[in-house]
N, C-alpha and C positions, 0 to 999 in steps of 0.2 A: 557523424551525427553529434552537433555541439550546440545544441538548443537548451537553454535553463532560464530558470526564471526565481526570484528570491524574494520572501517576503521576510521582513525584519521586525521584531519585538511585538508579535501577535499574541494575544491573550488566548486562553482556551476556547472561549466562544468563537473567534476568528478562526482558529485551528479547525475546530469542528466545521465552520462553515465552508473552509476551503475543502475539507474532505468531501462534504455533501456535494459541493459544486463539481469538484472532480468526478464523482459518482455519476453526476448527469452528462458528462461528456465522453466517459469511457465506453468503447464497445463491448460487447458481451464477453469477448475474451481477451486475455492478456495476463502479464506478469508485472506485478509493482513490487519493488523493493523497498524497505523501510529501514532506514539507517540511523543510529543516535544512539546516545549513553543511555543507561538505566534512567526511568523517569522522563525522559525527553518527550514523550507523547505519541509514541509509535503505535501502541494499542488504543490509544484514545482516537487517534486519525483512523486506524483500521475499523474500529466499531463504527465511526460516523459514517465511513464510507459504506461498510456493509448495511446499515441501517437504511441509508439512503437509496439503497440498491433493492430495498424490499424485503430485508430479512427482518422477521416480524417478532420470531423468538429472542429470548435472552443470548447475547453473544457474548460467550465467554473468552477468557482471555487463554491462548494456546500454550501458557508457560510450561504447564506439567505434562498436557496431554500431545504436546509437540504441534498437533494438527486439529483445527475445527473446522467442520465442512457444514454448508449450508446450500439449500436449493430454492430457487425462486422461480418459478414456471421452467423453462428449459435451461436456464443458467445454473451452473454449479459454482460455487464459490469456497475458496479453500484459504484458510489464515493459518500461516504457519510461524511458529516462534521458535528459531533455531538456536537459542540461547544456551540450551543444554547439550548441545551437540559438541561432542569432543572432537569428531573426525567426520570429514563429508561422506565417507563411505557408509555411516549410519544412516544416511537419508534413504538408502535402498531399501530397508525393511518398512519404510513409510509408505512405500508404493506410490511415490510422486509420479514417476513417468505415468503411471495408469490413470491420475488424476487430470492429466492435461490433455486438452483437446479443444476443439473449436467452440464449444460451449462452457468453457471454464475460466474464471477470474481468480487469479493466485496472487495473496499478499504474503510476502515474506519479511518477518523481521529477523534481525541479525543475519542477513543474507552472507555476509563474510565468512561465516562459520561452515558454510555448504558450498564454497567456492569449489566448481568442477562438477558438482552434481546438481545444482539447481538450473533451471532453464533459463535461455537467454529472456533478459527482462525489456520491457517496454519503456518504463520509467523508474527512476531512482528518486526516492524523497529522502532528503537527510533533514534530521531535527536536530537541533541543539537547543541547550539552555542559553537564556537571557535573561538571567534573574528569576523574576516569576514570570516571564513570558518566554515566548520561544521564537528561534529563528528557523525559518524552513526554506530549503532549497531543492527544487526539482529539476532534474535534468533528464531530456529525452534520450532514450538509448535505441530507438528504433523509429522508422517513418511513423509507425502507429503511435509512439509515445510522443512525437513532434506534434502531430495532428490534435492528440488531447492536450498538450500544452498550449498549443494555440487557442484552442477552443476555451479552455480553463482562464486563460489570461484575458479573453473576450467577455466572459460571464462573469467572471469576479469582479472585473472593472464595472459591469452593468450593476451589479448588486452593491455599488459604492465602496468597495474594498480596491487596495492598490499593491 
């Protein structure tokens, strides 16, 4: 699986639109990794995606709680921030394995801190600073992720972005 797509020098509005467009093409379940330095836009991206998936309540950052969970219809959505994890073994007490299922969408910020303890991912999104803007790179890590990425490319082009 080596399908990837990059967007360079996008502003916050375009980053939000990218997340909203992705929300429209992902299936009910899956795992998305969000990588990047502090302030690169990981939480902004996650909030836009969750909001576009129908979360109507305030979407809190899981920086201190480590996990925030939401439910829309039959879909459970879990947003994790592993920045404060010192060792992947600490994830066991979060009950992550119990959260996964055929109706769960999991977004994981700082996934490198949970290596070996997080589930296999479908898509990895890397956000990097580009001055006041951001560069975004998405890489499919599964057949499902490759399908999402292909559909995302088509829809994002239709909306006038490249």
